[in-house]
C-alpha positions as CSV (number, residue, x, y, z in Angstrom):
1,X,50.3,205.9,140.8
2,X,52.3,203.1,142.5
3,X,55.4,204.8,143.3
4,X,53.7,207.4,145.3
5,X,51.6,204.9,147.2
6,X,54.6,202.6,148.0
7,X,56.4,205.6,149.4
8,X,53.5,206.8,151.2
9,X,52.6,203.5,152.8
10,X,55.7,202.2,153.6
11,X,57.9,205.4,154.3
12,X,61.0,203.7,152.8
13,X,63.6,206.2,151.7
14,X,63.9,206.7,147.8
15,X,67.5,204.7,147.8
16,X,65.4,201.8,149.5
17,X,62.6,201.9,147.2
18,X,64.7,201.7,143.8
19,X,66.3,198.6,145.2
20,X,63.2,196.6,146.2
21,X,63.0,193.3,144.2
22,X,59.6,191.7,143.4
23,X,60.7,188.7,145.5
24,X,61.4,191.2,148.8
25,X,57.5,191.5,149.0
26,X,55.6,189.0,151.4
27,X,51.7,189.5,150.2
28,X,50.5,186.8,152.8
29,X,52.1,189.2,155.7
30,X,51.6,192.7,154.0
31,X,55.7,193.1,154.4
32,X,58.5,194.5,152.3
33,X,62.0,193.4,153.0
34,X,64.2,196.3,152.8
35,X,67.7,194.9,151.9
36,X,71.1,197.0,152.9
37,X,69.0,200.2,153.9
38,X,70.5,203.2,155.3
39,X,73.6,202.1,157.4
40,X,73.6,198.6,155.5
41,X,71.2,197.5,157.6
42,X,68.0,195.2,156.5
43,X,64.5,195.9,157.7
44,X,60.9,194.8,157.2
45,X,58.2,197.3,156.5
46,X,54.6,196.9,156.5
47,X,51.9,198.0,154.0
48,X,48.3,198.3,154.5
49,X,45.7,195.4,153.5
50,X,43.8,198.0,151.4
51,X,47.3,198.0,149.2
52,X,47.0,194.2,148.9
53,X,44.9,194.1,145.7
54,X,46.8,196.9,143.7
55,X,50.6,196.0,144.5
56,X,50.2,192.4,143.4
57,X,48.7,193.4,140.1
58,X,51.5,195.9,139.6
59,X,53.9,193.0,140.4
60,X,52.2,190.6,138.0
61,X,52.6,193.3,135.3
62,X,56.3,193.5,136.2
63,X,57.0,189.9,136.1
64,X,55.2,189.6,132.7
65,X,57.9,192.1,131.3
66,X,60.7,190.0,133.1
67,X,61.5,192.6,135.5
68,X,63.3,191.7,138.9
69,X,62.6,195.3,140.6
70,X,59.3,196.5,141.8
71,X,59.9,199.6,139.7
72,X,61.8,199.5,136.3
73,X,61.8,201.8,133.4
74,X,60.6,200.7,129.8
75,X,64.2,199.7,129.3
76,X,64.1,196.9,132.1
77,X,66.2,198.9,134.2
78,X,65.8,199.8,137.8
79,X,64.8,203.3,138.3
80,X,67.5,205.8,139.9
81,X,67.1,208.0,142.7
82,X,67.2,210.9,140.3
83,X,64.5,209.0,137.9
84,X,62.0,208.7,140.6
85,X,62.6,212.4,141.8
86,X,61.9,213.5,138.3
87,X,58.3,211.5,138.4
88,X,57.4,213.1,141.2
89,X,58.4,216.2,139.9
90,X,56.0,215.8,137.1
91,X,53.0,214.7,139.1
92,X,53.4,217.6,141.3
93,X,53.3,220.1,138.2
94,X,50.4,218.0,137.0
95,X,48.7,218.6,140.0
96,X,49.2,222.3,140.1
97,X,51.3,222.0,143.3
98,X,53.5,225.0,144.1
99,X,56.2,222.9,145.7
100,X,57.5,219.3,144.2
101,X,56.8,216.6,146.3
102,X,59.8,214.8,147.3
103,X,60.1,211.1,148.5
104,X,61.2,212.3,151.9
105,X,58.0,214.6,152.2
106,X,56.1,211.4,151.7
107,X,58.4,209.7,154.5
108,X,57.7,212.4,157.0
109,X,53.9,212.5,156.4
110,X,53.6,209.0,157.1
111,X,55.8,208.9,160.1
112,X,54.0,212.3,161.5
113,X,50.6,210.5,160.8
114,X,51.6,207.5,162.8
115,X,52.9,209.7,165.6
116,X,49.6,211.6,165.6
117,X,47.8,208.5,165.8
118,X,49.4,207.7,169.1
119,X,51.9,204.9,168.1
120,X,54.6,204.6,170.5
121,X,58.1,205.3,169.0
122,X,59.3,201.8,169.9
123,X,56.7,200.6,167.5
124,X,57.5,203.1,164.7
125,X,61.3,202.8,165.0
126,X,62.0,199.4,163.6
127,X,59.8,200.2,160.6
128,X,61.3,203.6,159.9
129,X,64.8,202.3,159.9
130,X,66.0,204.9,162.2
131,X,68.9,204.2,164.4
132,X,67.4,205.3,167.6
133,X,64.0,206.3,168.9
134,X,65.8,209.7,169.5
135,X,65.9,210.3,165.6
136,X,61.9,210.2,165.7
137,X,61.7,213.1,168.0
138,X,61.4,215.4,164.9
139,X,57.9,213.7,164.1
140,X,56.9,214.5,167.6
141,X,57.8,218.1,167.0
142,X,55.7,218.0,163.9
143,X,52.9,216.6,165.5
144,X,53.2,219.1,168.3
145,X,53.4,222.1,166.0
146,X,50.4,221.2,164.2
147,X,48.5,220.7,167.4
148,X,49.6,224.1,168.6
149,X,48.1,225.7,165.4
150,X,44.8,223.9,165.8
151,X,45.0,225.0,169.4
152,X,45.2,228.7,168.2
153,X,42.6,228.3,165.8
154,X,40.1,227.1,168.6
155,X,41.3,229.1,171.4
156,X,39.9,232.3,169.1
157,X,36.7,231.2,169.9
158,X,37.2,230.4,173.5
159,X,34.4,232.2,175.8
160,X,36.4,233.8,178.5
C-alpha cells in the first residue's frame, strides 16, 4: 500500500504525510518537500529510486481524480491523522499482527535502520526533521539494544 511505503521510505510524521501535495514531489531528484512540518519547519525528504515507478503511477491516478494531496479519500478530501491510523489498523489486523502498526513505528524503523547502516547523525538529522542530532540518540540506543541481543545469542556458542 502506498501510504505504508511512503511512511516507511521517507520517515515522515503522519501529520506531515497528510499534508503532502502532489506538487511537493520531485521525481527527478527523488525528493518530497515537507512544508510546515513539526515546529513549522520546511524540509526535504528523500525516497528511493525503487519507489520512482510506483509513486508517479499513484500521483497520475490522483491527478486524474483532480486531487491536490498525495493521499485523499474517495470524497476528494485529504486524509486525517485518525484516518491514516485507522487504515494502518486494518492492515495490521488483516496481516494477523498482535499489535497495530502506527505511523511512528514505521518512522522509528527507518531511522533505526539508517543508524544500523552506519549513516552518521549529521546526515540523518536534516531528513528526520529532528531539532538536533541529540534527538537521534534514541535510534542509536535502539540499534545498540538489538546489537546486544545478537551478541547475547552468539556468545552462547563461544568456545571458552
